[in-house]
N, C-alpha and C positions, 0 to 999 in steps of 0.2 A: 504493498500499500504506498501510496505516496506520502509524506511530508506536507504538511498544509500550514502554512504560518495562523499565530493563534488570533483569537480574537475576543478583546476584551466586550467583556459584559456587565452592566451596570444596572443592579437590580430599583426601582424608583417605584412606593407603595404611598399608601393609607389613604384613610378614610374622607379626608378633605379632596375631595374629587378637584374642583376648581385650581388649589394649589399646585396638586399634584400633575396636572395636565400644562399647568403651567412651566413646571418645573424640567417635563419631558419638551416643552415646544424650545425653549431656552437650549437644550442641551443639541436639540437637532438642528439649532441655529447656530451655535458658537463650536460644534465637531463637524467639520465636514466627514461626509461619508459615513454619517452616521445614519442608523433605522432604528425604529422602533418598532416591537413584538407585544402584541395585547391581545388577549384573550378576553372577553367578555363572557362572563358566567351569567349574566341578565337574562339570554335565551337558553340556560338549559334548563328552564322547567318544560320547555320545547323537546327536550332529547340530546340538546348539538350547543356546543361553546362555539364561537364567532370568534375565528382569530383572523387580525388584521396586521399588515406590515406595511409601514408607510415611513418615508424621508420627509424633509424640509417640503418640497415638493407638493406630494399628497399622497394618496393611496399607492403602495406597488401590487399587494396581492393581500387576497382575503378567502378564505377558505373555513369548513367545520371540521372541528375535534369532535367526535362520538364521544360521549358520556360512559366513564367506565366503573363499574358496578351502580349505575344512578348516582356516581360521585363528581362534580362537576370539577372539583380541585385536584382529585386522581385523573381526568382530562387532560386535566393543563399541564400534570406532572410530565402524564405520558408524550404528549404533543410537542412541550415546551422543548426540549434537550435535541430530537431530530433537527426540529425549524430554524435553531442555534448553530447546528451540525452544518447545516446544507447551508443557511446563510455564510459559516465561516471556509468550507469549502468552495461555494461559486468565487470566493475573492471579491476586491474592491471594498466589502464595509469596513471602515476603521472605528466603527464602537455599536454593540448591540444594545440598544437601551429595550431591556424589559419592564415595561410600565403594568404593573399588578392591578388586577382588579379592585374592587372597594375594600372587601373585607379579606381578602387574602392578604397573610402574612411574611414578610419578606424571609424570615427565619430560615420557615421550610422552603422555600425558594432557592434561596441562596443556598442551601446543602442540595437539593436536587440538581442543582445548574454543578456548581463541583461536583459530585458524586457521579455525574456526566462525563468529568475529563475537559472541559472547559473553565474558564477562567476567571471566574468574580470581582473586575476590581473595584466595586464600588456597590456601597449600599445609602438608597436616599430614603427617609420618608419627608413627602412634603406635608406641611403646617399651616393653618390661617392662626395665629396665636388666639386671635378673639373664638374660636371655636375649641381652645381647648379645654376649660372649663364644663361647656356643655356636652363635649363628646366624656369626658370623664366623668359628668355627670349622671349620663345617658346609661341607667341600668336595664332598659328593653333589651330584648333577643334582636340580632340579626335580623329573624325571620320576620318579625315583623315590620320592619322596614323593608323588606323583599331582598335584603343582604347577604341573605344567609347562603354558604357554597355547597352545600349539600341539608337533605333532607333530614338530618339526624345533628345538624351543626345544632348545637344548644349554646355557640359564644354569645354576647351580649354587645352593647356597641364599646358600652367603656371597658371591659377588660381587650379587646378585640384592639384598640386605639391604644390603650397603654403600652401591649406588647410591639403593635407597628413604631410607637414612638422611642422606647431603650432599646430597641436592638438597634436601630440602623446609628452608626456614627458618625452618621450626615443629617441634620436636619434642614431641610432648602423651607427657609420662609417668604410667608406668600406677604405683599407690601400690603398690608390691611387697618386702610383709616379708622375698623371699630374697636382697633386694640389701642390697650390703656398700659400702663409700666405695670401694674399687677398682672396681667397676662403676660406679659413679657417675661416677669418675674418669675410668675409659676414655670412656665415653660425652661428656663434657665435650670430653677431647682429640680425638678424633676429629672433632668437628663444634663448633669452639670457639666460630661465631659464632652457632650456634643459640640460637634462641628457647626454652627450656623452660620449661614450664607443665604443672605437675599438676595428674592427672586426680583423683587420690585424693579423696577424702570431704574430707579438708582442702585443696585444690587452693584458692589465695588467686585474689580476686575483684579486676582491674585498677580501681586509682581512677580512675572516672567520676562527673562529678553525674548524681543521678538521672535519667531521662528525655531524655538529651542524645544524639540520632541519632548514631549512628553513619557516618564517613566511610568508603564502598567503594570509592572509586576511581573514578574516569568519570563522575563526578556522581554516582552512585549512595549513597543513606542508607538505613539500615535501621533502625527505631524500637528504639528499648532497649527494656527492661521498664517497666512500670509503676510498679515499684516499688524500688530497688536499685540499684544500676550494672551494667553490663552484666561478666561473669566473663571472665577472662582468655582463654579460649579462644576464647569467640565475641568477642572483639576481635580474635583473631590471626585468626579467620576471615574476618575483614572488613578487616585493614589495608593491604591490598592487596598484587600482585604483578606482579613484571616479569619476562614471559618469555624475552626476551632477555638478561636482566643473569643469568639463572640459568642460562641454556645457556652463558655466558662464564665464569661461576663454574668450571663443571665440564669445561670446554675445558683440555686438558694443554697448552698455549703459554701459559695465562693464567688457569689454576686457581686460586681462591681454597685454597692447600693449607695444614695446619695449622701452628704453632707451634713452637718448642723448651717440652717442659712435661718433668716431673718430679716427681710428687705422690702419695701412697698407692700405691705400687708400679707405679704405669703409666708410660711415657716414652714422648714425641716426640722422636725423632733427624731433626733437618732435616739433611742434606747437600746442600752446595751445591760444586762444582767447574767449572773452566773448561779443563780438561785433558777432550781427550776418551776414551772407554773402548778397549783392545785390546778388539777384538771376541773373539777367539778365549779369553781368560781371564775374559770376563765372562760369556759362555757355560757354561764350567764352574764358574762360582760360582752359578748361576742358583737350581738348589736349594736351596742354602743360605741364600743372600739372603731368596728366599721365604718359608724358614720361620722367619727369623728376628724375625719380626713379626705380629703379627693381621690387619694391613694398612699395608699398604705402596702409596705408590703417586706420580705425578711425572713428569716429559721428562727426557730422557736423548741421549746424541749418542753416536754410535759411531766410530773413528777412518777406517773403511774407506767409509761410510756420509758424511760431514760436510756432506750437503745436508739431511740427512730427520730432522724433527724424531720422537723415537721417544715412545710413550705407555708407561708403566710402571703396572700395576692389577693389585695379587696381595691375594688374600684366600681363608682354606681352603685354604690349601696349594698354591693353583693362581694362573701366572701368566699373566698376556695380555699381549703385548707385541704393540704394532700403531704402523702410521706413522701419524704425527699430520697427514702432507703438507710443508711444505719451511720450514726456519726461515726467518724473515726476512730474514736476512744475507744470503742464497743468491738473494733477489729481486730483479731490475731495478728500479729505481728508479720507474718507471712503473709496477709491479704494486703497490705498496704501497698505491695509492687503493682497490684490493680489498678491502684487508683489512678487517678490523673496527677500527674506531677504537679498542676498548677493549685491541686485541690489540697494537695498535700502541704505546698508551700502557704496557703493561704492559712492552712490550721496550727502551723508551726509559729506564725507572727504572733498567733494569740492560745497560746497552749495553756492552758491553767494546768496548776501541777494534779489537782486534785481531778477537774472534771475535763480535764483533754483538749478538746473543740465543741463541747456542748454549752451551748450559752443562749441566752435571748439578744437579739439583734432585729430590733421590728425600727422600721423608718417611715415616720407620716408626712404627708405634705401637703398642706391647703393652704388657702386664703382664708383668715380668721382662725387660722389654729388656735385652739385653749390647752397650751401646753401642760399649765399647771393641772388642771383638771385630768386631761389623758396622762400625762405620769402619775398622779394618784390613783386612777384606774388601776392601772398597770401594777401596781404597786401590789393594789390589794389582793391582785389575782396569784402572786407568788407565795410559794409556802410559807409561813408564820414560821420566829425563832424556834417553838417547840415542835412545830411539825417539820422541816426542817431537821432538827437535833434527833428526831426520831430513826430517821436512816431509812437505807432503800428500801427496805424489808416494808414498812410500814409503808411507804409510797405507795407500794403496786396493790398493796390493799384498800389503797384510796376508788373512788368512784369512778369508775372507766368511760366519763361524760361522753367523749371523743369519739365512742365504736359506732354509734347511729353515722355521728357524719362524714364517718371515713371510710363506711359502706357504699355511701352513693356514688 
């Protein structure tokens, strides 16, 4: 088989459809020879997914991908990589922009493209700052708004938007006259490590010498326009992307969570403790804790289940609690070799002589956050001094309040 040159692939997603389309249009205009591949899942109810390929001049190709197991997202997975391979093998395409349909999450697609042997050079979520809080507060099911990717899709608008936002290392920020300082501060606190790239008419261009090629990773380069520097969004699309590192940054055991912050009416509370929760008291407080912030996430441990790391993930007034496997401290030494190095490193940085990596690490971000009230509520859910002193045998005899929730 003949060797073919690599094809840089950038994934652009987000529920804010107008912002997403604007970001895609900017990339088409800024990177000569780029094309956009889009699968429209809105037609899935009729049994097909419509695929379009276009460039800056308009539509180049259109086709249909049949549903796979009645799942529109499955059809996208089956069709996406072959289409990208066809573009790569045909030559002439300098950047493939995969524009995800509204509720498709970039993590799954980045992993599909990488597993298919192609090079993802960027993942971008497009955001309208004025819509961040309304979407985070929207606990409606995707299906209610015609945004479900499958008949079995039980995701909500809020949790889907949160994952889209937090996975991408680059956020394309639409020029939104309705956005104020609180909106922009909320966005910054939710994803403080993101590179924010304005995509409005005054969005800045990054400083590069005209005509310099852009390193797209894996030996790939994309020529810059003939005149002027390559704009910031195009640079971000070609900066390179590490799928494994991105997945690790979302794993509850070693997630890169926001830090303490308080500005423009928005606060982030980071709550760390080394004492387990009383399962019954925590369970009784779940509704108040879930509604205390627009977004909360992290990891925690229960006294009656000391070997299990639990994931806390709340948005839109709804909470997802699930087991994320064992704490490292509960594993035999021989099993540590099977644990990813990034997780071992994260645990070592904060290892406790008695409890190991077991901890409470919860982060709450919201406008108008009642920090003092929230801390008091969290503290009340921990074991008391007497309960703690009773030891692990006594802890495991506490009511197993979470068993029903975890079976759902």
